[in-house]
C-alpha positions as CSV (number, residue, x, y, z in Angstrom):
1,X,23.0,4.5,-4.0
2,X,21.8,5.8,-0.6
3,X,20.3,2.1,2.3
4,X,17.4,3.1,2.0
5,X,16.8,1.7,-1.1
6,X,19.1,-1.4,-0.7
7,X,16.7,-1.9,2.1
8,X,13.7,-1.2,-0.1
9,X,15.1,-3.6,-2.7
10,X,15.6,-6.3,-1.0
11,X,11.5,-5.8,0.7
12,X,10.9,-5.9,-2.4
13,X,13.1,-8.7,-3.6
14,X,11.0,-10.6,-0.9
15,X,7.8,-9.7,-1.1
16,X,8.5,-11.0,-4.7
17,X,9.8,-14.6,-3.8
18,X,6.7,-14.8,-1.7
19,X,3.8,-14.3,-4.3
20,X,5.6,-17.1,-6.9
21,X,5.7,-18.9,-3.4
22,X,2.3,-18.7,-3.2
23,X,1.0,-19.4,-7.3
24,X,3.1,-23.1,-6.6
25,X,-0.3,-23.5,-4.2
26,X,-2.9,-24.7,-6.8
27,X,-5.6,-23.4,-5.5
28,X,-9.0,-22.2,-7.1
29,X,-9.3,-19.5,-8.8
30,X,-9.3,-16.5,-7.5
31,X,-8.2,-17.9,-4.3
32,X,-4.8,-16.5,-4.2
33,X,-5.5,-12.9,-5.2
34,X,-6.2,-12.8,-1.2
35,X,-3.1,-13.4,-0.5
36,X,-1.5,-11.7,-3.2
37,X,-2.7,-8.6,-2.4
38,X,-1.9,-9.5,1.7
39,X,1.7,-10.1,1.3
40,X,1.9,-7.0,-1.3
41,X,-0.2,-4.8,1.7
42,X,1.8,-6.1,4.1
43,X,5.2,-4.8,3.5
44,X,3.7,-1.0,1.6
45,X,1.7,-0.3,4.9
46,X,4.0,-0.5,7.4
47,X,7.2,1.9,5.2
48,X,4.0,3.8,4.0
49,X,3.7,4.6,7.5
50,X,7.7,4.4,8.6
51,X,8.2,7.3,6.3
52,X,5.0,9.3,8.1
53,X,5.8,8.5,11.4
54,X,9.6,9.5,10.4
55,X,7.6,13.0,8.2
56,X,5.9,14.6,11.0
57,X,8.4,13.7,13.6
58,X,7.4,11.3,15.6
59,X,10.8,9.4,15.1
60,X,13.9,10.3,14.1
61,X,15.4,9.4,10.7
62,X,18.9,8.2,12.2
63,X,18.5,5.6,15.1
64,X,21.6,6.8,16.8
65,X,19.0,9.7,18.0
66,X,16.2,7.9,18.6
67,X,14.3,7.2,22.2
68,X,14.4,3.5,23.4
69,X,11.2,3.4,22.7
70,X,11.6,4.4,18.7
71,X,13.9,1.7,18.4
72,X,11.4,-0.8,19.8
73,X,8.9,1.3,16.7
74,X,11.9,0.6,14.7
75,X,12.9,-3.0,15.4
76,X,9.2,-4.5,15.3
77,X,8.6,-2.0,11.6
78,X,12.2,-4.2,10.9
79,X,10.5,-7.7,11.4
80,X,8.1,-6.4,10.2
81,X,9.3,-6.2,6.5
82,X,11.1,-9.4,5.7
83,X,8.9,-11.2,8.1
84,X,5.0,-10.3,6.7
85,X,5.6,-11.7,2.6
86,X,6.4,-15.1,4.6
87,X,3.4,-15.2,6.7
88,X,1.2,-14.4,4.1
89,X,2.3,-17.5,2.9
90,X,2.5,-19.5,5.7
91,X,-1.3,-18.7,6.3
92,X,-1.3,-20.0,1.9
93,X,-0.5,-23.1,3.0
94,X,-1.4,-24.4,6.2
95,X,-5.1,-22.4,4.1
96,X,-4.7,-25.2,1.1
97,X,-4.2,-28.1,3.7
98,X,-7.3,-26.7,5.6
99,X,-9.4,-26.7,2.9
100,X,-7.5,-30.5,1.3
101,X,-8.8,-31.3,4.3
102,X,-12.5,-30.8,4.8
103,X,-12.5,-31.5,0.5
104,X,-10.9,-35.0,2.2
105,X,-13.5,-35.3,4.6
106,X,-16.3,-34.6,2.4
107,X,-15.2,-37.5,-0.2
108,X,-15.0,-39.7,3.2
109,X,-18.6,-38.6,4.2
């Protein structure tokens, strides 16, 4: 298998793990849907944009042939591929805590 397939597999498995973590949070009905969509959309959009940049010729597909700015773009895309679903999971956790605090305050009032 080419290296690209392994990278896509790792990103897909990371996204699946984050979706399972989001699923374990107790949100009201429909509250998880936006986090599911964002957690999946970030890696998909990053992969599509990277493929598009390569197809158009704006960046080289081989890292050894890339200029410094192209390497920075590639590095940023790589970080976003792995960190994007993690950041969405953290946002879901913080949103859940915030909603819990709001409900707690309403009960105390």
